[in-house]
C-alpha positions as CSV (number, residue, x, y, z in Angstrom):
1,X,-2.7,7.1,-5.1
2,X,-1.1,7.6,-8.5
3,X,-2.8,9.4,-11.3
4,X,-3.1,6.2,-13.4
5,X,-2.3,8.1,-16.5
6,X,-0.2,5.3,-18.0
7,X,-3.2,2.9,-17.7
8,X,-6.4,4.8,-18.7
9,X,-7.8,8.2,-19.0
10,X,-8.8,9.5,-15.6
11,X,-12.5,9.2,-16.4
12,X,-12.1,5.6,-17.5
13,X,-9.8,4.4,-14.6
14,X,-11.3,1.9,-12.1
15,X,-10.3,1.3,-8.5
16,X,-8.6,-1.8,-9.7
17,X,-6.4,0.2,-12.1
18,X,-5.3,2.4,-9.3
19,X,-4.5,-0.5,-7.1
20,X,-2.5,-2.3,-9.8
21,X,-0.5,0.9,-10.4
22,X,0.1,1.3,-6.7
23,X,1.4,-2.4,-6.5
24,X,3.8,-1.8,-9.4
25,X,5.1,1.4,-7.7
26,X,5.6,-0.5,-4.4
27,X,7.4,-3.3,-6.2
28,X,9.8,-0.8,-7.7
29,X,10.3,1.0,-4.4
30,X,11.0,-2.3,-2.6
31,X,13.5,-3.3,-5.2
32,X,15.2,0.1,-5.1
33,X,15.3,0.0,-1.3
34,X,16.3,-3.7,-0.7
35,X,17.9,-4.6,-4.1
36,X,15.8,-7.7,-4.5
37,X,12.2,-8.8,-5.2
38,X,10.2,-11.0,-2.9
39,X,10.0,-14.6,-4.2
40,X,9.2,-18.0,-2.8
41,X,12.9,-18.2,-1.9
42,X,12.8,-15.2,0.3
43,X,14.2,-16.2,3.7
44,X,12.7,-13.5,5.8
45,X,9.8,-14.1,8.1
46,X,6.9,-12.8,6.0
47,X,4.3,-13.6,8.6
48,X,6.1,-11.4,11.1
49,X,6.4,-8.6,8.5
50,X,2.7,-8.9,7.8
51,X,1.8,-8.8,11.5
52,X,3.9,-5.7,12.0
53,X,2.4,-4.0,8.9
54,X,-1.1,-4.8,10.2
55,X,-0.2,-3.3,13.6
56,X,0.8,-0.1,11.8
57,X,-2.4,-0.2,9.7
58,X,-4.4,-0.6,12.9
59,X,-2.8,2.5,14.4
60,X,-3.5,4.5,11.2
61,X,-7.1,3.4,11.3
62,X,-7.6,4.3,15.0
63,X,-6.0,7.7,14.3
64,X,-8.4,8.4,11.5
65,X,-11.3,7.3,13.7
66,X,-10.2,9.6,16.5
67,X,-9.8,12.5,14.1
68,X,-13.3,11.9,12.6
69,X,-14.8,11.8,16.1
70,X,-12.9,15.0,17.1
71,X,-14.3,16.8,14.0
72,X,-17.9,15.6,14.6
73,X,-18.1,17.6,17.9
């Protein structure tokens, strides 16, 4: 997560502030990588992209759970 310094002082920042900052960074990264923003006219299969992202997230979650279990022993 970012430091949120451009939004609020660290002791005043909320989780929402950090998420909003992360979204703005992802938007800039996406534009820099793909040269366009997502709009209602985007012709890519967003449902397929979401599915693939959720598959990746599921693997990350399982890895964290396995790591936690390993460290509990």
